[in-house]
C-alpha positions in Angstrom: 95.1 103.4 85.9 93.2 104.4 88.6 90.4 102.0 89.0 94.3 99.7 89.2 94.8 102.6 92.2 92.2 101.7 93.8 92.4 97.7 93.7 94.9 97.8 94.7 93.7 100.3 97.8 91.1 98.7 98.7 93.5 95.5 99.2 95.6 97.1 101.3 93.1 99.1 102.9 91.2 94.7 103.3 95.4 94.5 104.6 94.9 96.7 107.7 91.8 96.3 108.1 92.6 91.9 109.3 96.2 93.5 110.7 94.2 95.9 113.3 92.3 93.1 114.2 94.9 91.5 115.0 95.8 93.4 116.9 92.9 94.3 118.4 93.0 90.4 120.1 89.9 88.4 118.0 90.0 84.8 117.6 92.1 83.6 115.6 88.6 81.1 113.2 87.1 85.1 113.0 90.9 86.2 110.9 90.7 83.8 109.2 87.3 83.7 108.0 87.7 87.6 107.0 89.9 86.2 105.4 89.1 83.6 103.5 86.0 85.3 102.3 87.6 88.1 100.6 90.3 85.7 99.0 87.1 86.0 96.7 88.1 88.2 94.7 91.6 88.0 94.1 90.8 84.3 92.9 89.5 84.1 89.6 88.3 80.2 88.6 88.3 78.7 85.1 85.8 79.5 81.9 81.8 77.5 82.4 81.1 77.8 86.1 77.3 80.5 86.1 78.0 84.0 87.0 74.3 83.5 89.0 74.4 80.8 91.1 76.0 82.0 94.8 79.5 81.1 94.7 80.1 78.5 98.0 82.4 78.2 100.1 83.1 75.0 102.8 84.1 74.4 105.7 85.4 71.5 106.9 86.0 70.4 110.2 86.1 73.6 112.1 82.6 75.0 113.9 83.9 78.2 114.6 85.3 79.4 111.7 82.1 78.2 109.6 80.4 80.7 112.4 82.4 83.0 111.2 82.5 82.8 107.7 78.5 83.2 108.0 78.5 85.4 110.2 81.0 87.5 107.6 78.6 87.1 105.0 75.1 88.0 106.0 77.2 91.5 107.1 78.4 92.1 104.2 75.8 90.6 101.3 75.9 91.8 98.1 73.4 91.8 95.4 75.9 91.1 93.3 77.9 88.5 94.6 75.3 85.4 96.9 77.9 83.2 98.7 77.1 80.4 100.5 78.6 79.4 103.7 78.4 75.1 104.0 79.9 73.2 107.2 80.9 70.0 106.7 82.2 65.9 108.0 83.3 64.7 104.8 86.0 65.9 102.0 83.3 65.2 99.1 80.6 67.1 100.0 82.4 70.1 98.8 82.5 68.7 95.4 81.5 72.3 93.8 82.8 74.8 96.5 84.9 77.1 95.2 87.3 77.7 98.1 87.3 74.7 100.6 89.2 75.7 104.1 90.3 72.4 105.3 91.2 72.8 109.4 93.7 70.8 111.0 92.0 68.1 112.4 90.6 67.1 108.5 93.9 67.8 107.7 94.3 63.8 106.6 91.7 63.7 103.9 92.0 66.6 102.1 95.5 63.3 101.9 93.9 60.3 101.6 91.8 62.2 99.1 91.9 61.0 95.2 93.2 63.2 92.9 90.8 63.6 90.7 89.8 65.5 93.8 93.0 67.8 93.3 92.0 68.8 89.6 88.9 70.2 90.6 88.8 74.4 90.4 88.6 74.6 94.0 90.9 76.4 95.9 91.6 74.9 98.1 92.6 76.2 101.8 94.5 74.3 105.2 96.3 75.0 108.4 99.1 72.7 109.5 102.2 73.3 108.7 102.8 70.9 105.4 99.9 72.2 103.7 101.2 73.3 100.2 102.5 70.2 100.1 99.7 68.0 101.2 97.4 69.8 97.7 97.0 73.5 99.2 96.7 76.3 97.8 96.5 78.9 100.6 97.9 78.0 103.5 98.0 80.0 106.8 99.6 79.7 109.4 100.0 82.4 112.9 103.4 83.8 112.7 104.3 85.4 116.1 100.9 85.6 116.6 99.6 86.5 112.7 97.4 84.7 111.1 99.6 84.9 107.8 99.2 82.3 105.1 101.9 80.7 102.4 100.7 80.4 98.7 101.9 77.4 96.0 100.7 78.8 92.5 101.8 75.2 90.5 98.5 73.7 92.8 96.6 76.8 91.7 97.5 76.4 88.0 97.0 72.1 89.1 93.6 73.6 89.2 92.5 75.8 87.0 92.9 78.8 88.5 94.7 82.7 88.7 95.3 84.7 91.8 96.1 88.4 92.0 99.4 89.5 92.2 98.1 91.2 94.9 97.3 88.6 97.1 100.4 86.3 96.2 102.0 90.0 97.4 101.0 90.3 100.6 101.8 86.7 101.1 104.1 84.5 103.7 105.6 82.7 101.1 105.2 82.2 97.9 106.3 78.6 95.8 106.8 78.5 92.9 107.5 75.4 91.0 108.6 73.0 93.9 110.7 76.0 95.2 109.1 78.8 97.1 110.7 82.3 98.0 110.4 83.8 100.7 108.1 87.1 100.8 109.7 89.4 103.6 106.4 91.4 105.6 105.7 94.2 102.1 104.8 94.6 98.7 107.0 91.4 96.9 108.2 93.5 93.7 111.1 91.9 92.7 108.8 88.0 93.6 106.1 90.2 90.9 108.3 91.3 88.0 109.2 87.6 87.9 106.0 86.3 87.4 
């Protein structure tokens, strides 16, 4: 129970830090990069990924997010988990990435991706209004000047990914079996109990 409490407190601290970062007017790209970095701790990939291999976060079409993410990785190097950041121009360059961020400008590549891409165990994150419909697992939205995100559980399941209930509890919306559930501001106890 103590480890759960500590994990919950750590996640709340991350969210508070992200919220504070937004109130201090950090660039949106920096906040998105911070979220991408933290998503690593709240997603579980299928068995078969070598624990010795560096986890790869690919950024498609947004050099600013890639640079901010690289700074985050360099500032927080962990001996337990190596993270590699790739700035890419084509979707097929993300073949081995565990997390893939697709900018609004490059979103068409996701919509045009072959069906085989939809089954890869990649946490796909977008930043467009219909990102979840296009196949993303997580989609960033800017609401009242703050970076928020919505989640598609069907997309995560199709890719063999498991997302932490802590991550879901802070999402703006969680899509479950095609239905969107609104999650107002705070923890979503009703939502989490139904999962």
